[in-house]
N, C-alpha and C positions, 0 to 999 in steps of 0.2 A: 430440691424436688425436680425430677425430670419431666419436662413437658412432652409427654408421649405423643400427643397429637402433632406437635410441631416436628418431632423427630421423625415420625412416619411420613409427614409431608416432605421433609427434606430428603428422605430416602427415595421417595417416589420421583421427585424432581431429578435427583442424582442418577437414578436408573434410566429415566427418560433421556437425560442429557447424554449419558454414556452410549445408549443405543443410537441416538441421532448422530453423534460424532462418528461412530463406526460406519454408519450408512453413508454419511457425507464423504468419508475417506475411501470406502470400498465400492460405493456405487449401489450395489444390491447384495443382500444376504438373506438366507432363509432364517426362520425362527430357530431351527436347530443350530445353525451356525452361530447365531447371536447368543444363544444359551451357552454354547461352549466358550465363546470369546469373552462373555461377561461373567462366566461362572455363576449363572443363575439357572433355576429350573425352567424347563420348557413351558410349564404352566404360567410362571411369572412373566416370561417373555410374551406369551400369548395375551395376557391381561394388559401389559403395557402397550403392545402393538394394537390391540383392539381399541383402546382409548385414542391412540394417535391416528388410527384409520378413521374413527368417528369424527375426529377434529379435522380430517383431510390433510393432516401433516404427512402421513404415509399413504402409499398406494401399493396395491398388490400386483405383481407381475404374473405372467403365465407360469403354470406349473412346469417344473423341470425334474428330470430324473435325479434323485438324491444320492445315487451311487451306492445304495444298499443292496443286499442280496435279494430282498423282497421286491426291489424295483419301485419302492414307494416314491411317488412324485412329491416334490417340495415346492412350495410357493415362495417366490422371492419377494422381499419387501424393499421398497425404494422410497427415498425422500421425494415429496411432491414439490420439487424446486420451482416448477412453473407457476404454482398457485400463488405463492407469496411474493410480495414486492417491497422495494425500499425506495423512499424518496431521498435523493442525493444532491449535494452541491460540492463542486470542486473549486476551491477559492485559493488560487495561487498568485494571481495578479489582479489587476482591475478588470480583467476579463474572466467571467465566472460561468461555469457550466452547471446548469440545473437539469436534472433528469430523473426518470423513474425506471428501475430495472428489476427483473426477477432475480431469484437466487442463483441462476446460471449465468447472469450477466447480460441477458438480452434487454435492450432498451425499448421502452414503450412511449417515452416522451423525452424530448430534449430541447433545451433553449439555451442559447449563448447570450450572455448579458455583458454589456460594456458600461463602465462607469468612469466619469472624469474625476479629476482630483478635487473638485469642489464638494463632492458628496462624502459625507462622513462614513465611518465604519458602520455605525448604527443604521445609517440610511441604506448602505449596501445590503446589510443583513436583512433589514425589513423588506427591501425590494426583492431579494431572493425568496423570502417568505411569501410575498405577494404572488410570485410566479408559481410557487408550490401550491398555494391556496387556489389559484385560478385553475390549475390542473385538477385538484381535488374536487372542486365544484362541479366539474364535468363528469365525475364518477358516480355510479350508483352506490347505494349504501352497502351492497354486497361486495362490490369491487373495492370500496374504501376499507372494508373490514379485513381485506387481505394484505393491507399495508402493515408491516411489522415494525416500522420505525423510520426515523430520519437520520441519515449519516452525512457528516460534512468533514471534508479534509481541508485544513486551513494552513496557509504558509506561516512560518516563523515559530517562535517559542510559544507553545500552547499547553495549557493545563487541562488535560482531558477530564479530570474529576470536577474541578470547579467550572469548567467550560469557559475559561478566560483566555483571550489572546493577549499574552503578556507582552510580547514584542513581535511586531509583524514586519520589521525592516522596510517600512515605507508603504505597506499595503493600506494601513489605516492607523488610527490612534492606538497607543499602547493601553494595556489593561482594559480591553473591551470585553464585557461579559456577554459573549455570544449566546451561551446557554440561556441566560435570563430572557433574552429577546425571543429566541426560537420557542422556548417552552411556554412563553406567554401567548404565543399564536396558535399552538397546536396541542392536541391531547395525545400525541404519539410519544413513545420513548425517543429521546434525542441522544445521539452518540456523536461526539466531536473529538477530533485529534489533529495533530500536525499531519500535513498531507503526505510526507514521506513515510511516517509511521503507518498511515492507512495502507499505503502500497505494500509495505513490509508485512503487514498483517494479512493482506491478500495472498502474498507469496507463501506464507506459512500455512494459511488456511487451505489453499488449493493444492499445494505440492507436498505438504507434510514433512518433506525432507528426511524421510526414514528415521523419524524419532529424534532428530537433532534437538538438543536442549538449548544450545547457545548459537545464535545466528546473527551476524552483522550484515545489514542490508545497506548497500551503497547505491544511491541514485545520482547519476552524473549526466549533465547536459541540459541546458547550457551552464547552470551553476551546479553545486554539489551539496548533497545532504545525506544523512545517515539515520539509521534506526537500529536498535539492539533488542533482540528477543532473548530473554533469559528464562530458563525453566518453562518454556512454552508461552510466556506472556511478554508483552511489550514492556520494556524498562524505560521509564521516563526520566529517572534521576532526580536529585534534589533541585528544585527550581525548574523542573521539566526541560532541562537543557542537555540531557544525555545524547551523545553522538551528533552534536552539531559540528560535524567534521569540517564543514566549510569555514568555520570560524576558529579553528585551531591555528595558532600562530606558528608560521614556518619561517618568517623573515621579520624579526622585530624592527628592522629599519625600513621595511617595505612600505608600499602605498597604504593610505588610510582606507579601511574597509567601511562598508555601510553600517557595520555594527559599532564603529567607533575605534576599534583597535587598529593597529598597524600590521601589515604583512600576513593577514589571514590567508589560508589556503586558496579560497576562491578568488583572491586578488591576483593570484598567479595562474591558476588553471581554469578559471572561468572563461567561457568562449567569448564573452564580450571583451575581456582583457586581451585574449589572443587576437581577436579581430582588430583591436586598436594597434597592437604591435605590427600586425601584417599590413595595416593601412600605411604605416611609415615606409614600408618596403615595396609597396604595391606599384608594379609597372609591368609592361609587357616583357621587359628584359629580366627583371629580378624575380617575378612571380608569374611566369608565363601561363601555367595551367590554371592558377587561381584567376588570372586576368581573363582567360578564355571562358571559364565557368561563369564568372560574374558579368560577362559582357562589357568589360572595361569600366564598370561602375563600382567605385569603392563602397557605396551605400548597400551594395548587394552582398557584401562580405558577412557571413554568419556561420553558424555551426554547420549547416549542411554543406555549404560551399567549401569551408575549411576541411571538413572530413573527406569530401570528394577529391580535393586537391592533394590531401595527404595520401589517400589510397593510390593516387596516380603518380606519387613520388615528386611533387613540386618541392624542390630542396629547401627553400626558405620556409615553406609551410611545415615540412617534415621536421626541421630544426626547432621551430616554435612549438609544435605539438609534442615532440619528444621531450622537451624540457618540462612540459606540463605532466607528461606521463611519469617522468622521474620523480616529481614531487608527489604524484598520486601513489606511486609505489612506496615511497618513504612513509606516507600516511598509513598505508595498509600494514606495512611491516611494524611500525611503531604501535599501531592499534593491536596487532596480534600479540606483541610483547606485553602490552598492558592488560588486556582482557582475555587473550587466548581463546577466541571463539572456535567452535568446531567447524563452522562453515561461514564463509563470506560470499554473499550473493551480489553480483554486479548487475545493475539495471540502468539502462539509458541508451540513447542513440550512439554514443561513441563505441559501445561494446558490440555494435553490429558491424563495425569495421574489423575485418580479419587482421589487417596490418596493425591497427591500434591495440587489439587484444593480445596479439602475439608479442608486440613490443612490451606491453605492460607485464605479461607473464615473465618475459626475459629479465626485466628490471627487478621484479620481485625476487627472482632467483639470484640475480647478481648481488643485490643489496642484502637480502635476508638469508641466503644460503639455501641448501636443499633439505635441512633437517626439520623444518616446521611441520607440525601435524595438522594445522588448519588447512582445509580445502577451500580453494577459491574457484568460483564458477559463475558463468553468465546465467541469469534467470532463465528458466525454461519458458517463461511467458514474457520475455523481454519486450517492452513497449506496449504490452497489452493489459496492464493491471491498473493504469491510472484511474480509469472510471470505476472499476470494480472495487478499488481500494476503499472508497467512501462507503459502498454497500457492505464491504466485508466486516467492518466493525459492528454493524448491525446484525449481520448473519452470525458472527461469533457469539454475540449475546443471545441470539435466538437459540443456538445450539446449547450454549452453556446453561441456559435456564430451562432446558427441556421443552422449548416451544410453548412455554406458559406465557401467553400474551397478557401483560398487565399494563395499564395506562398509568402515567405518573400522577 
């Protein structure tokens, strides 16, 4: 027996979601335009829009000429992105950013927290929750009602469904149930994922990438991570380890990685590794530009100084970085062969270097040839998605569920 009531409710949510996604992607559309794009009657669109306007999810803009012979003016609908907010936490190391932002990415609260190694993972998560709660306590009931959820991006192998940090590579203890802790503290919907996947989700959400169905996202600097979007959704893989590119083995006899294997990609192209190699050559004579940039202090060698010296042609630095670029190009080519994504998006500080990006493109052509169909490009929002990544997993759910705010 068909549950007609449930079926109609599902249709309603599906139509609301489709309308909201169109507006998020296009910015503003009239009711007539929405009816055409969604293949629904104008009356149906009017009813859906009326509900969403009453809920303050949508706003009406000024009337514009609709382009018809009668000159009838049409009112544009827009998403009320400034009204709703997300509580976020970006947890990549023992320094954690806690903040609140609206659906456009504007921050209204920000706190940077630091934790020493004596504090457990549960202690860290509870402290993050304490700061979120402290901020919420200062809000009016009306302002609190505008918060649509909590989003957290967390380093390492993470199960977004169970909310478990399976392996954090030294951040905290393994198999930590983050969801259990956070949901016990708040009545908001909680969304959790690996931090790189969060940023990849923001890339897809904001830029849409012209309907691309398969997208490989590479975040590089100072270490390297990846995320895969298949058929419009993040692909976690069995065991939630899909696209852990930094831990693909490229030299079986190489150095021991923090994951326990030998010769992982990050043990060769990580900027901490390159820094140690350059420390061995560091001198006014052998690395003159790096020596100048760092003021003659080895301890000042880091990603920024290495890239600055690379851009200025310091030969020892160029040789070291070019070796890393060759391994990165190999990783990209092998990944293209295995999963053949439509698009690879590069994200991170190294890709702001014209010399680095040009060298990488050349190595990809040299190793992989010119026949590949996969497009490789730098993110249109390079270095600007880290914060919004955590919010984006909440925003995606908000759109997917038709802005129906339910509490767990």
